[in-house]
C-alpha positions as CSV (number, residue, x, y, z in Angstrom):
1,X,113.3,126.2,128.6
2,X,111.3,124.7,131.4
3,X,109.9,121.3,131.2
4,X,106.5,122.6,132.4
5,X,105.3,123.3,128.8
6,X,101.5,123.2,128.3
7,X,101.9,123.4,124.6
8,X,101.4,120.6,122.0
9,X,104.7,119.7,120.6
10,X,104.7,119.9,116.8
11,X,106.2,117.3,114.4
12,X,108.3,119.9,112.6
13,X,109.4,122.9,114.6
14,X,110.3,126.3,113.1
15,X,113.5,126.3,111.0
16,X,116.6,127.1,113.1
17,X,114.9,126.5,116.5
18,X,116.3,124.2,119.1
19,X,116.0,123.1,122.7
20,X,118.1,125.0,125.3
21,X,116.9,123.5,128.6
22,X,116.6,126.3,131.1
23,X,118.6,128.9,129.1
24,X,116.7,132.0,128.1
25,X,116.3,132.1,124.3
26,X,116.5,135.2,122.2
27,X,113.3,134.4,120.4
28,X,110.3,132.4,121.5
29,X,107.9,131.1,118.8
30,X,104.5,129.6,119.4
31,X,101.3,128.9,117.5
32,X,97.5,129.4,117.9
33,X,95.9,127.0,115.5
34,X,92.4,128.4,115.3
35,X,90.0,130.2,113.0
36,X,87.6,131.0,115.8
37,X,87.2,134.6,114.7
38,X,87.0,134.0,111.0
39,X,83.9,133.8,108.8
40,X,83.8,136.9,106.6
41,X,85.3,135.0,103.7
42,X,87.3,131.8,103.7
43,X,88.2,129.8,106.8
44,X,91.2,127.5,107.3
45,X,93.7,129.7,109.2
46,X,93.8,127.0,111.9
47,X,96.3,125.3,109.6
48,X,98.5,128.4,109.5
49,X,101.0,127.5,112.2
50,X,101.6,124.0,110.7
51,X,102.1,125.1,107.1
52,X,104.3,128.1,108.1
53,X,106.6,125.8,110.1
54,X,106.8,123.3,107.3
55,X,107.7,126.0,104.8
56,X,110.4,127.4,107.1
57,X,112.3,124.2,106.7
58,X,112.4,124.0,102.9
59,X,115.7,125.9,102.5
60,X,119.0,124.2,102.6
61,X,120.4,126.5,105.2
62,X,118.6,128.7,107.8
63,X,119.3,132.3,106.9
64,X,117.7,135.7,106.4
65,X,117.0,137.0,102.9
66,X,120.3,139.0,103.3
67,X,122.2,135.8,104.1
68,X,122.7,136.1,107.8
69,X,122.9,132.6,109.5
70,X,121.1,133.6,112.6
71,X,121.1,130.2,114.4
72,X,124.8,130.6,114.9
73,X,124.4,133.8,116.8
74,X,121.1,133.4,118.8
75,X,118.8,130.9,120.4
76,X,115.4,130.3,119.0
77,X,112.8,128.1,120.7
78,X,109.6,126.8,119.2
79,X,107.3,126.0,122.1
80,X,104.6,124.4,119.9
81,X,100.9,125.2,119.7
82,X,98.4,126.1,122.3
83,X,96.2,123.0,122.8
84,X,92.8,123.9,121.4
85,X,91.7,120.4,120.4
86,X,88.8,120.3,122.8
87,X,88.3,124.0,123.4
88,X,85.0,125.4,122.3
89,X,85.1,128.6,120.2
90,X,83.8,130.8,123.1
91,X,86.7,129.7,125.3
92,X,89.6,130.0,122.9
93,X,90.6,133.5,124.2
94,X,90.7,132.3,127.8
95,X,92.7,129.2,126.9
96,X,95.2,131.3,124.9
97,X,95.6,133.8,127.8
98,X,96.1,131.0,130.3
99,X,98.7,129.1,128.3
100,X,100.7,131.7,126.3
101,X,104.3,132.3,127.2
102,X,105.2,135.2,129.5
103,X,106.3,138.3,127.6
104,X,109.9,139.2,128.5
105,X,111.4,142.5,127.2
106,X,114.8,140.9,126.5
107,X,113.2,138.4,124.1
108,X,111.3,138.6,120.8
109,X,108.0,136.8,121.0
110,X,106.6,135.5,117.6
111,X,103.1,134.1,117.5
112,X,102.0,132.1,114.4
113,X,98.2,132.3,113.8
114,X,95.4,131.5,113.3
115,X,93.0,134.2,112.2
116,X,93.6,137.7,113.2
117,X,91.3,137.7,116.2
118,X,94.0,135.8,118.2
119,X,95.9,139.0,118.5
120,X,93.3,140.2,121.0
121,X,94.0,137.9,123.9
122,X,97.8,138.0,123.3
123,X,97.9,141.8,123.5
124,X,95.6,141.9,126.5
125,X,97.5,139.3,128.4
126,X,100.8,141.2,128.2
127,X,99.2,144.0,130.3
128,X,101.4,146.6,128.6
129,X,100.8,149.7,126.5
130,X,102.0,148.9,123.0
131,X,102.8,150.9,119.9
132,X,101.2,148.9,117.2
133,X,102.3,148.4,113.6
134,X,99.4,146.8,111.8
135,X,100.2,145.5,108.4
136,X,96.9,144.6,106.8
137,X,94.7,145.2,103.8
138,X,91.9,145.9,106.2
139,X,92.0,148.1,109.3
140,X,89.9,145.7,111.4
141,X,88.1,148.4,113.4
142,X,84.5,147.6,112.8
143,X,82.3,147.3,115.9
144,X,81.2,143.7,115.1
145,X,80.8,141.3,112.3
146,X,77.3,139.8,112.2
147,X,76.9,140.4,115.9
148,X,80.3,138.9,116.8
149,X,82.5,141.6,118.4
150,X,85.6,139.4,118.6
151,X,85.7,138.8,114.9
152,X,89.0,139.1,113.0
153,X,87.4,142.1,111.4
154,X,87.3,143.9,114.9
155,X,90.8,143.1,116.2
156,X,92.5,146.5,116.1
157,X,89.4,148.2,117.6
158,X,89.2,145.7,120.4
159,X,92.9,146.1,121.4
160,X,92.7,149.9,121.3
161,X,89.5,149.9,123.4
162,X,91.3,147.6,125.9
163,X,93.8,150.3,126.6
164,X,96.7,148.1,125.7
165,X,97.3,149.8,122.3
166,X,97.8,153.6,122.1
167,X,96.1,154.9,118.9
168,X,98.5,157.9,118.8
169,X,101.3,155.2,118.4
170,X,99.4,153.0,116.0
171,X,100.3,152.8,112.3
172,X,98.4,150.8,109.7
173,X,100.5,149.8,106.6
174,X,99.1,148.5,103.4
175,X,95.4,149.3,103.9
176,X,93.2,149.3,100.8
177,X,89.8,147.9,101.7
178,X,88.3,149.9,104.6
179,X,84.6,150.1,105.4
180,X,83.1,153.5,105.8
181,X,82.7,153.1,109.6
182,X,86.4,152.2,109.8
183,X,87.5,155.4,108.0
184,X,85.5,157.3,110.6
185,X,87.0,155.4,113.5
186,X,90.5,156.0,112.2
187,X,90.0,159.7,111.9
188,X,88.4,159.9,115.4
189,X,91.3,158.1,117.0
190,X,94.0,159.9,115.0
191,X,95.5,156.6,113.8
192,X,98.2,157.0,111.1
193,X,97.6,155.1,107.9
194,X,100.0,154.4,105.1
195,X,97.8,152.9,102.3
196,X,99.2,150.7,99.6
197,X,99.2,153.8,97.4
198,X,101.3,155.7,100.0
199,X,103.8,152.8,99.9
200,X,103.9,153.1,96.1
201,X,104.4,156.8,96.2
202,X,106.7,157.2,99.2
203,X,108.6,153.9,99.1
204,X,108.6,151.3,101.8
205,X,111.8,152.6,103.4
206,X,110.4,156.0,104.0
207,X,107.1,154.5,105.3
208,X,109.1,152.4,107.8
209,X,111.2,155.4,108.9
210,X,108.2,157.5,109.6
211,X,106.5,154.6,111.3
212,X,109.3,154.3,113.8
213,X,109.1,158.0,114.5
214,X,105.4,157.7,115.3
215,X,106.2,154.8,117.7
216,X,108.5,157.1,119.7
217,X,109.6,155.2,122.8
218,X,106.7,152.8,123.0
219,X,107.5,149.0,122.9
220,X,106.4,147.9,119.5
221,X,104.1,145.0,118.5
222,X,104.0,144.1,114.9
223,X,100.8,142.4,113.7
224,X,101.2,141.1,110.1
225,X,98.1,139.8,108.2
226,X,99.4,138.0,105.1
227,X,96.6,139.7,103.1
228,X,98.7,142.9,103.3
229,X,100.5,141.3,100.3
230,X,98.9,141.5,96.8
231,X,96.4,138.7,96.2
232,X,98.5,137.4,93.3
233,X,101.3,136.7,95.8
234,X,99.2,135.0,98.5
235,X,96.3,133.0,97.2
236,X,96.0,131.2,100.5
237,X,94.8,133.9,102.8
238,X,91.3,134.2,104.2
239,X,90.5,137.6,102.6
240,X,92.7,138.2,99.5
241,X,92.7,141.8,98.2
242,X,94.2,143.1,94.9
243,X,96.6,146.1,94.9
244,X,98.7,145.1,97.8
245,X,102.3,145.2,98.8
246,X,104.9,143.1,97.0
247,X,106.7,140.3,98.9
248,X,109.9,142.3,98.5
249,X,108.4,145.4,100.2
250,X,107.1,143.3,103.1
251,X,110.4,141.5,103.5
252,X,112.3,144.8,103.5
253,X,109.9,146.3,106.1
254,X,110.4,143.3,108.4
255,X,114.2,143.5,108.0
256,X,114.1,147.3,108.7
257,X,111.7,147.1,111.7
258,X,112.9,143.8,113.3
259,X,115.5,145.5,115.6
260,X,112.8,147.7,117.1
261,X,109.9,145.3,117.6
262,X,109.5,143.3,120.8
263,X,106.6,141.0,119.9
264,X,104.8,140.1,116.7
265,X,102.4,137.8,115.0
266,X,101.9,136.4,111.5
267,X,98.3,135.5,110.8
268,X,95.6,134.5,108.3
269,X,97.5,131.8,106.4
270,X,95.4,128.9,105.1
271,X,96.6,126.2,102.8
272,X,93.2,126.1,101.2
273,X,93.1,127.6,97.7
274,X,96.9,127.4,97.5
275,X,98.1,123.9,96.7
276,X,101.5,125.2,95.6
277,X,102.1,126.6,99.1
278,X,103.1,130.0,97.9
279,X,101.4,131.8,100.9
280,X,103.0,129.6,103.5
281,X,106.4,130.0,101.8
282,X,106.0,133.8,101.9
283,X,104.9,133.7,105.5
284,X,107.9,131.5,106.5
285,X,110.4,133.7,104.7
286,X,108.9,136.8,106.5
287,X,109.1,135.0,109.8
288,X,112.7,133.9,109.2
289,X,113.7,137.5,108.3
290,X,112.0,138.9,111.4
291,X,113.7,136.4,113.7
292,X,117.0,136.6,112.0
293,X,117.1,140.3,111.7
294,X,116.2,140.7,115.3
295,X,119.1,138.4,116.3
296,X,121.4,140.2,113.8
297,X,120.8,143.6,115.4
298,X,120.9,142.2,118.9
299,X,124.4,141.0,118.2
300,X,125.4,144.2,116.4
301,X,126.0,142.4,113.2
302,X,124.5,145.2,111.0
C-alpha cells in the first residue's frame, strides 16, 4: 500500500492483516470511529472499530468458521481509522468522504463502524449504483429522527434517495422493529424484506439464495448492523431487539454471500453494556468469515 496514508494507525490491526508495500491487497479494512448519527437509544459505537479488531485477534490461528486459513491465500490490509479526533459532528461525513480508500472492483472493501449513519458517505463517495443487502432489525428509512435527517435511523432512505442504491435491488434481512412510516416507504419503493420470521420459516440458506437472485447483476454492498442478531447474543449494540437471528444464521449468511459482495460494513458495536465482549467477538467472527470466505472463493478453494 502507498505510504500516503491519511488514516490513524491502530495499535492492534485486524487479525490476519499485514503490510504489502505497493502491492494491491485482496481485502482493504478501515474504520470510522464515530457515533455522530446515534442518539435514539445508547451511544458508544465510536469504540466499535477498536473492539472488533481486538476481538479478531483472540483466536490462536486466523481462520474462517469452516477452518479456511485465508492469510495463506490472500492479502489483507488494515489501513487504520479515519482521523476524527478534532472533527465536529457536522463535518464527519465530509471527512470520511475525503479520506476513505478508493473503491476498486477487484478488492473487497470492509468498513468497521461506527453507528449506521456512516454508511451514507461511504456509499455516496463510491459514485456507483449498488444492490444493497441490509441486515438489520430496523429498516432505517424514517425521514428524520428529532429533526436530524442523517441519523442512523435514516441511513437506508438517504442512500436510496441519493440514487446510489437501487430499491429494486435492495433486500432487508432480519427486520422486526419497523415504524409505520417505514412500512409505507418499503411498500412504495418495492423493497424486498425478509423478516426474522421469514428467516425462521424459510431457512437462512433459501433467504440468501433468493436475495442473490434479486441482486441480479448489480455490484453488491452488504451493510450489517449487529442488532440483526437477537438481543441475547449481542448485549453491546446501540439498539438491541429481541427475536433476532442467531449468530449461526448470520455467520452462514456471510459465508454464503461473501463471494458475491464487493463492499461491506459492520456497524453499531459498543463495548458499553457488554463487559464480557460478546458483541465484539461476534462481530469479529462475522468479519473474519466475510474476509476469509471472499478470499476462499476468489482462489476457487470452495
